[in-house]
C-alpha positions in Angstrom: 0.6 -54.9 0.6 1.4 -53.2 -2.6 2.6 -55.1 -5.7 6.3 -55.8 -5.9 8.0 -55.5 -9.1 11.6 -56.7 -9.4 13.3 -54.7 -12.2 16.8 -56.1 -11.4 16.7 -59.7 -10.2 20.3 -59.7 -9.0 20.1 -56.5 -6.9 19.4 -56.5 -3.2 15.8 -55.2 -2.7 15.7 -55.0 1.0 15.5 -52.0 3.2 17.6 -51.2 6.2 15.5 -53.3 8.4 15.5 -56.3 6.0 11.9 -56.1 4.7 11.1 -55.9 1.1 10.5 -52.4 -0.5 7.0 -51.8 -1.8 6.7 -50.1 -5.2 3.4 -48.2 -5.9 1.8 -48.4 -9.2 1.0 -44.6 -8.9 3.4 -42.8 -6.6 1.8 -39.4 -7.3 -1.5 -40.6 -5.9 0.1 -41.6 -2.6 1.9 -38.2 -2.3 -1.3 -36.3 -2.8 -3.1 -38.5 -0.3 -0.6 -37.5 2.4 -0.3 -33.8 1.6 -2.3 -31.1 3.3 -3.7 -28.2 1.2 -2.6 -24.7 2.2 -3.1 -21.5 0.4 -1.2 -18.2 0.8 1.4 -16.8 3.1 1.3 -17.2 6.8 -1.0 -20.3 6.8 0.3 -21.6 10.1 -1.4 -18.9 12.2 -5.0 -18.2 12.8 -6.6 -15.9 10.1 -8.5 -14.1 12.8 -5.3 -13.2 14.7 -3.9 -11.6 11.6 -6.8 -9.5 10.8 -7.3 -8.5 14.3 -3.8 -7.2 14.6 -4.1 -5.2 11.4 -7.5 -3.7 12.4 -6.3 -2.6 15.9 -3.0 -1.4 14.7 -1.2 -3.1 17.5 2.4 -3.0 16.0 5.8 -2.7 17.6 7.2 0.7 17.7 10.8 1.9 17.2 12.4 2.8 20.5 12.5 6.4 21.3 10.0 7.3 18.5 7.5 8.7 21.0 4.6 8.0 18.6 4.7 11.4 16.9 6.2 12.3 13.5 9.6 13.9 13.8 12.0 14.7 11.0 15.0 12.6 10.6 18.4 13.6 9.4 20.0 11.6 6.5 23.7 10.8 6.6 24.7 14.0 5.1 21.9 16.6 5.7 18.2 17.3 6.0 16.3 16.2 2.9 13.1 17.9 1.7 10.8 16.2 -0.6 8.8 18.6 -2.8 5.9 17.0 -4.8 3.6 18.5 -7.5 6.5 19.9 -9.5 5.5 21.1 -13.1 6.7 18.7 -15.8 8.5 21.5 -17.5 10.3 22.9 -14.4 14.1 23.2 -14.5 16.7 23.1 -11.8 17.1 26.8 -12.0 13.4 27.3 -11.2 13.7 25.1 -8.1 17.0 26.8 -7.0 15.5 30.2 -7.5 12.4 29.3 -5.3 14.3 27.4 -2.5 17.7 29.2 -2.3 16.2 31.9 -0.1 16.0 29.6 2.9 19.7 28.5 2.9 22.4 26.8 0.8 21.2 23.8 -1.1 23.8 21.1 -0.8 22.2 18.8 -3.3 19.2 18.8 -5.7 17.8 15.8 -7.5 15.3 16.6 -10.2 14.5 13.2 -11.8 13.4 13.0 -15.3 11.2 10.4 -17.1 13.3 8.3 -19.6 10.5 8.1 -22.2 9.2 11.6 -22.2 12.2 13.6 -20.9 9.9 15.5 -18.6 10.2 16.0 -14.8 8.6 13.2 -12.9 6.9 15.5 -10.5 9.0 15.6 -7.5 12.4 17.0 -6.4 14.7 16.2 -3.5 16.5 19.1 -1.8 19.2 18.8 0.7 20.0 21.4 3.3 22.8 21.5 5.9 20.7 22.5 8.9 17.3 21.7 10.3 16.4 25.4 10.4 17.0 25.9 6.8 15.0 22.8 5.8 12.1 23.6 8.2 11.9 27.2 6.9 11.7 26.0 3.3 8.9 23.6 4.2 6.9 26.1 6.1 7.2 28.8 3.5 6.7 26.7 0.3 4.2 24.0 1.4 0.8 24.4 -0.3 2.1 27.3 -2.5 2.3 27.5 -6.4 5.3 27.1 -8.6 4.8 27.5 -12.3 1.1 27.4 -11.9 1.0 24.2 -9.9 0.3 23.7 -6.3 3.4 22.1 -4.6 3.7 20.2 -1.3 6.9 20.2 0.8 7.8 17.9 3.7 10.7 16.1 5.2 11.7 13.0 3.2 12.6 11.0 6.4 10.3 11.0 9.4 9.8 8.8 12.3 6.2 7.7 13.1 3.4 8.6 10.6 3.3 11.4 8.1 1.3 14.5 8.8 -1.8 14.8 6.6 
C-alpha cells in the first residue's frame, strides 16, 4: 500500500466505502503508467483500412450525381471561373471579351492587397446556362492580353474535367 500522509489531522480521510485514501508520492508517474500512447487523428481504426479506402476511392456519392461532372447553378445564376487572367487586366477588358455571350449579371475581379494587381482569376455570373456554356466553349484555352486563359463552371457535381 502507498504511504499515507495526513495533512489535516482533524479532517475525515476516508473514501465513500470507509477505507483510507492512498496518497502517491509521484502522481504523474501513476498517470503515465496507466495511459496508452496514441498519435495522430483517427487512431481508433486500423491504419490499413484507411489507406485501402483512399487507394481504392471507395467513397460515398451524392444522390443523383450520376458520377459525371455536371454544372451546378448557384443561388442567383451560372458562375464561370476564368483563370490565367493577366495581372494588369481591368474589368473593361473582361467585359469586352465576355459580353458577346450574354448579359453579365456580376463580375468579381479580385485584387492582391499588397501589390494592387489582379490575383489571376475572375468570376462571371450569367443568367442562363446557354450564355455561360457559350462563354466557356468560346474562351477556354484562348488568349487574353497575351496570356492563355482557362474557363469552366465554378460549381460542378462530381469531378472536374481535365
